[in-house]
C-alpha positions in Angstrom: 0.0 0.0 0.0 1.2 3.6 -0.9 1.8 6.2 1.7 -1.3 7.7 3.3 -3.2 10.6 1.6 -2.8 14.0 3.1 -5.9 16.0 2.5 -6.3 19.9 2.2 -7.2 21.6 5.5 -10.9 21.8 4.2 -11.3 18.3 3.2 -9.5 17.1 6.4 -11.9 19.1 8.5 -14.9 17.5 6.6 -13.6 14.0 6.9 -12.9 14.6 10.7 -16.8 15.1 11.2 -17.5 11.4 10.3 -18.3 9.3 13.3 -16.0 6.6 13.9 -16.9 3.3 12.5 -19.7 4.6 10.1 -19.9 3.4 6.6 -20.0 6.5 4.4 -21.6 7.7 1.2 -19.4 10.4 -0.5 -21.7 12.2 -3.2 -19.5 14.3 -5.6 -16.4 12.3 -4.5 -14.3 13.9 -7.3 -10.9 12.1 -7.4 -11.7 9.9 -4.4 -9.2 11.0 -1.9 -11.7 11.7 0.9 -13.0 8.1 0.8 -9.2 6.9 0.6 -8.3 8.9 3.8 -11.4 7.7 5.7 -10.3 4.1 5.1 -6.6 4.7 5.8 -7.3 6.5 9.0 -9.6 3.8 10.2 -12.5 6.2 10.4 -14.8 4.1 8.1 -14.8 0.4 7.2 -16.6 1.0 4.0 -17.2 4.0 1.6 -19.4 4.4 -1.4 -17.7 7.0 -3.8 -20.2 8.6 -6.1 -20.0 11.3 -8.8 -22.2 12.6 -11.5 -19.4 12.8 -14.0 -17.6 9.7 -15.4 -14.3 11.5 -15.8 -13.7 12.2 -12.0 -15.2 8.9 -11.1 -12.7 7.1 -13.4 -9.7 8.9 -11.8 -11.2 7.9 -8.3 -11.2 4.3 -9.4 -7.5 4.7 -10.5 -6.5 6.2 -7.2 -8.5 3.6 -5.1 -6.8 0.7 -7.0 -3.3 2.4 -6.7 -3.9 2.5 -2.9 -5.1 -1.2 -3.0 -8.5 -0.2 -1.4 -11.1 -1.6 -4.1 -12.3 -4.0 -1.4 -13.2 -1.1 1.0 -14.2 1.6 -1.4 -16.9 1.0 -4.2 -17.5 3.6 -6.8 -20.7 4.4 -8.7 -21.9 6.9 -11.3 -24.9 8.8 -9.7 -26.7 12.1 -10.1 -26.8 13.1 -6.5 -28.4 10.1 -4.5 -30.3 8.7 -7.4 -28.2 5.5 -7.7 -27.9 5.1 -3.9 -29.8 2.4 -2.1 -31.3 3.0 1.4 -29.1 1.3 4.1 -25.8 1.2 2.3 -24.3 3.8 4.5 -24.6 5.5 7.9 -23.1 8.9 7.0 -23.5 11.2 4.0 -20.9 13.4 3.0 -21.8 16.2 0.4 -18.9 18.8 0.0 -17.6 21.3 -2.3 -20.6 22.1 -4.3 -23.1 25.0 -4.5 -25.7 25.4 -1.7 -28.5 25.4 -4.1 -27.4 22.2 -5.8 -26.9 20.5 -2.5 -30.4 21.5 -1.4 -31.9 20.1 -4.7 -30.1 16.7 -3.9 -31.4 16.5 -0.5 -34.9 17.4 -1.6 -35.0 15.2 -4.7 -34.1 12.2 -2.5 -35.8 13.0 0.9 -36.4 9.6 2.0 -32.8 8.4 1.4 -31.5 11.5 2.8 -33.6 10.9 6.1 -32.2 7.3 6.2 -28.7 8.5 7.1 -27.7 8.6 10.7 -25.7 12.0 9.9 -25.0 14.4 7.2 -21.6 16.1 6.8 -22.1 19.1 4.5 -19.8 21.7 3.0 -21.9 24.2 0.8 -19.6 26.5 -1.3 -22.4 29.2 -1.8 -25.6 30.4 -0.6 -24.6 29.5 2.8 -27.3 31.6 4.8 -30.0 30.3 2.5 -28.6 26.7 3.0 -28.7 26.9 6.8 -32.2 28.2 6.7 -33.2 25.4 4.6 -31.8 22.8 6.9 -33.5 24.7 9.9 -36.9 24.6 8.2 -36.5 20.9 7.0 -35.9 19.9 10.6 -32.2 19.1 10.7 -30.4 19.7 13.9 -26.9 21.1 13.8 -24.7 19.0 16.0 -21.3 20.3 14.9 -19.9 23.2 12.9 -16.5 24.1 11.8 -14.9 26.9 9.8 -11.6 26.5 7.9 -9.5 29.4 6.2 -7.4 28.1 3.3 -5.6 30.2 0.7 -7.6 33.3 1.6 -10.9 31.5 1.2 -13.2 30.7 4.2 -15.1 27.2 4.2 -18.0 26.7 6.7 -19.0 23.1 7.3 -21.6 21.3 9.4 -22.8 18.0 10.7 -26.6 17.7 11.0 -29.0 14.9 12.0 -32.7 14.6 11.3 -35.2 15.5 14.0 -38.4 13.8 14.6 -40.2 17.1 14.3 -39.4 20.2 12.5 -38.2 23.1 14.9 -40.3 26.3 15.3 -38.8 29.4 13.6 -39.6 32.9 14.0 -41.9 34.1 11.2 -40.3 35.6 8.1 -40.4 39.5 7.9 -40.3 40.0 11.7 -38.0 42.8 12.9 -37.6 41.7 16.5 -34.4 40.9 18.2 -35.2 37.3 18.0 -35.6 37.4 14.3 -32.3 39.3 13.8 -30.4 36.6 15.9 -32.1 33.9 13.8 -30.9 35.6 10.6 -27.3 36.0 12.1 -27.4 32.3 13.0 -28.4 31.3 9.4 -25.8 33.5 8.0 -22.9 32.8 10.2 -23.8 29.4 12.0 -25.3 29.2 15.6 -22.6 26.8 16.8 -19.8 28.9 15.4 -21.4 32.0 17.0 -21.9 30.2 20.3 -18.3 29.0 20.4 -16.9 32.5 19.3 -15.0 30.6 16.6 -11.7 32.3 15.8 -12.0 31.8 12.1 -15.4 33.1 12.0 -14.3 36.2 14.0 -11.6 36.8 11.3 -14.2 36.3 8.4 -16.4 39.0 10.2 -13.5 41.4 10.5 -12.8 41.0 6.8 -16.4 41.4 6.0 -16.5 44.6 7.9 -13.3 46.1 6.1 -15.0 45.1 2.7 -18.3 46.9 3.6 -16.2 50.0 4.9 -14.4 50.1 1.6 -17.4 49.7 -0.6 -19.2 52.6 1.4 -16.2 54.7 1.0 -16.2 54.2 -2.8 -20.1 54.8 -3.0 -19.6 58.0 -1.1 -17.0 59.2 -3.5 -19.4 58.6 -6.3 -22.0 60.7 -4.5 -24.3 57.7 -4.0 -24.8 57.7 -0.2 -28.3 59.0 -0.5 -30.3 55.9 0.3 -33.0 57.0 -2.0 -30.6 57.1 -4.8 -28.5 54.0 -3.8 -30.3 50.7 -2.5 -26.8 49.3 -2.7 -25.5 51.9 -0.1 -28.5 51.0 2.2 -27.8 47.2 1.8 -24.0 47.6 2.5 -24.7 49.7 5.4 -27.2 47.1 7.0 -24.4 44.4 6.5 -21.8 46.7 8.1 -24.1 47.1 11.1 -24.7 43.4 11.4 -21.0 42.7 11.3 -20.2 45.3 13.9 -23.2 44.1 16.2 -21.9 40.3 15.8 -18.4 41.3 16.5 -19.4 43.1 19.6 -21.4 40.0 20.8 -18.4 37.6 20.1 -15.7 39.7 21.6 
């Protein structure tokens, strides 16, 4: 067997969320390094690596054979979870794709999604929308992490399905409770609760970006809210950042 796979900080953090001993289904496995890592580290006894594209899946097969792990890792061409059979795995990994696509995958195969004991999810975009979706679909966050790698920030989460969907603050409310819920959807309730240092750095960066944009708009004479909805939007984002940073301090 070749030397052990070394994952990027992002993928290593994703893999570390898998419960020890769980069988794993990796949707969008790309080149197969996360499944290889999970088996090599003794985290998972069996992994199903799936991808919608034959090219990356064939590369995954080559890597799996090279590491002599074909008896532990099976590959399957699949659009999302369509080729997955309930009961084949305990944990679902879905990482490195857009939040809207991830929502589509989970919704199109709701029975299959609900059959997993845990979901490890790392959306690349629409993070606030995705967290709101999970909350409304009755998923409970049990673990969150955020990684900074090459100047980019990657939030990730482990969720489990609840028997009942949790109650939420009605949309459109402007109460303090509604604001906190929006901030939790935007930044992650467990990350906020733990005062996660990477989230703190991310918020500081967002604050600087908002201040720079407002300065540019002021130079263009667009600070009048009636003339620039963009100015109003960025001002609100800046105020949110300042308030959240103050609460985390």
